C-alpha positions as CSV (number, residue, x, y, z in Angstrom):
1,M,-2.3,-31.2,-18.6
2,G,-4.3,-27.9,-18.8
3,K,-3.2,-24.2,-18.3
4,Y,-5.7,-23.3,-15.5
5,I,-6.6,-24.6,-12.7
6,L,-10.1,-23.2,-10.6
7,Y,-9.4,-22.0,-6.8
8,S,-12.4,-21.2,-4.4
9,H,-15.3,-23.1,-5.2
10,A,-17.2,-22.9,-2.8
11,G,-19.6,-25.8,-3.4
12,S,-22.5,-26.9,-5.5
13,E,-25.1,-26.8,-2.9
14,N,-24.5,-23.1,-3.5
15,H,-26.3,-22.5,-7.3
16,G,-25.5,-19.6,-7.8
17,C,-21.5,-21.1,-7.8
18,E,-22.3,-24.1,-9.2
19,A,-23.7,-22.2,-12.2
20,L,-20.6,-19.9,-12.5
21,L,-18.6,-23.3,-12.1
22,R,-20.2,-24.7,-15.5
23,T,-20.2,-21.4,-17.0
24,S,-16.3,-20.9,-16.7
25,L,-16.1,-24.4,-18.1
26,L,-17.8,-23.8,-21.3
27,T,-16.0,-20.8,-21.8
28,M,-12.7,-21.9,-20.8
29,Q,-10.7,-24.3,-22.2
30,D,-7.7,-26.0,-20.7
31,V,-9.2,-25.9,-17.2
32,D,-7.5,-28.5,-15.8
33,A,-9.1,-29.1,-11.8
34,V,-11.3,-26.9,-9.8
35,Y,-10.8,-26.7,-5.8
36,S,-13.4,-26.9,-4.1
37,G,-14.7,-26.5,-0.5
38,D,-17.6,-29.0,-0.7
39,V,-16.2,-32.2,-2.9
40,D,-19.4,-34.3,-1.4
41,A,-21.6,-31.6,-3.4
42,D,-20.3,-31.1,-6.4
43,R,-20.1,-34.8,-7.1
44,K,-24.2,-35.2,-5.8
45,Y,-24.6,-32.4,-8.6
46,G,-22.3,-34.4,-11.6
47,L,-19.4,-32.0,-11.4
48,E,-17.1,-34.4,-11.1
49,K,-18.1,-35.4,-14.9
50,L,-17.1,-32.2,-16.0
51,I,-13.7,-31.6,-14.4
52,K,-11.5,-33.0,-12.2
53,I,-12.4,-31.8,-8.4
54,L,-10.1,-31.8,-5.4
55,P,-11.0,-30.4,-1.8
56,D,-9.3,-26.7,-1.1
57,K,-7.6,-28.3,1.9
58,T,-5.4,-30.3,-0.2
59,E,-2.0,-30.9,1.6
60,G,0.5,-28.6,0.1
61,F,-1.9,-26.7,-1.9
62,E,-2.1,-23.7,0.7
63,N,1.5,-23.1,0.7
64,L,1.1,-22.9,-3.4
65,V,-1.4,-20.3,-3.2
66,S,0.4,-18.2,-0.8
67,K,3.6,-18.7,-2.9
68,L,1.5,-17.3,-6.0
69,I,0.4,-14.3,-3.6
70,Y,3.3,-13.5,-2.8
71,S,5.1,-13.4,-6.2
72,V,2.0,-11.4,-7.4
73,K,2.3,-8.8,-5.1
74,Y,5.7,-8.6,-4.9
75,H,5.9,-8.1,-8.9
76,L,2.4,-5.5,-8.5
77,K,4.9,-3.8,-5.9
78,N,8.0,-3.5,-8.0
79,I,5.6,-2.1,-11.3
80,F,3.8,0.4,-8.5
81,R,7.6,1.6,-7.3
82,M,8.7,1.6,-11.6
83,C,5.9,3.7,-11.8
84,I,6.1,6.1,-8.8
85,E,10.0,6.7,-10.1
86,I,8.6,7.2,-13.4
87,L,6.0,9.9,-12.2
88,F,8.7,11.6,-10.3
89,V,11.5,12.1,-13.0
90,V,8.3,13.1,-15.4
91,L,7.6,15.5,-12.9
92,I,11.0,17.1,-12.0
93,Q,11.6,17.4,-16.1
94,I,8.3,19.3,-16.0
95,K,9.4,21.2,-13.0
96,Y,12.7,22.0,-14.7
97,I,11.1,23.1,-18.1
98,Y,8.7,24.7,-15.9
99,L,11.9,26.4,-14.2
100,S,13.5,27.7,-17.6
101,V,10.4,29.3,-18.7
102,E,10.2,31.1,-16.2
103,I,13.7,31.9,-16.1
104,I,13.9,33.1,-20.0
105,I,11.5,35.1,-19.1
106,V,13.0,37.1,-16.4
107,I,15.9,37.4,-18.8
108,I,13.8,39.1,-21.2
109,L,11.5,41.6,-19.2
110,A,15.0,42.3,-17.4
111,N,16.8,43.2,-21.2
112,G,13.4,45.2,-21.5
113,Y,11.8,43.5,-24.3
114,R,8.1,43.4,-24.5
115,F,5.3,40.5,-25.8
């Protein structure tokens, strides 16, 4: 079994899509299948000799894609939340450093020191 599947190929009637798929197959290794919107056109232009072609409306597949999309969005949202939390902590630390420097300057000036 390959590592990858390709999804949302429009079909080989659109020769730009066909060219992109053929090039992808040449450059990628371990591609197991392609889900196509026009399986008949892909067969007509000989793509089934290169890769297993499945209709993109395969039963259960849309559910799988939805789960994958949800998973990616969920993880990206968590990563974004962590980045915001880290940024918040850094900004607070910078503010404390700024306030500390300001307080030190005020103390120095209050004691009559000159720079």
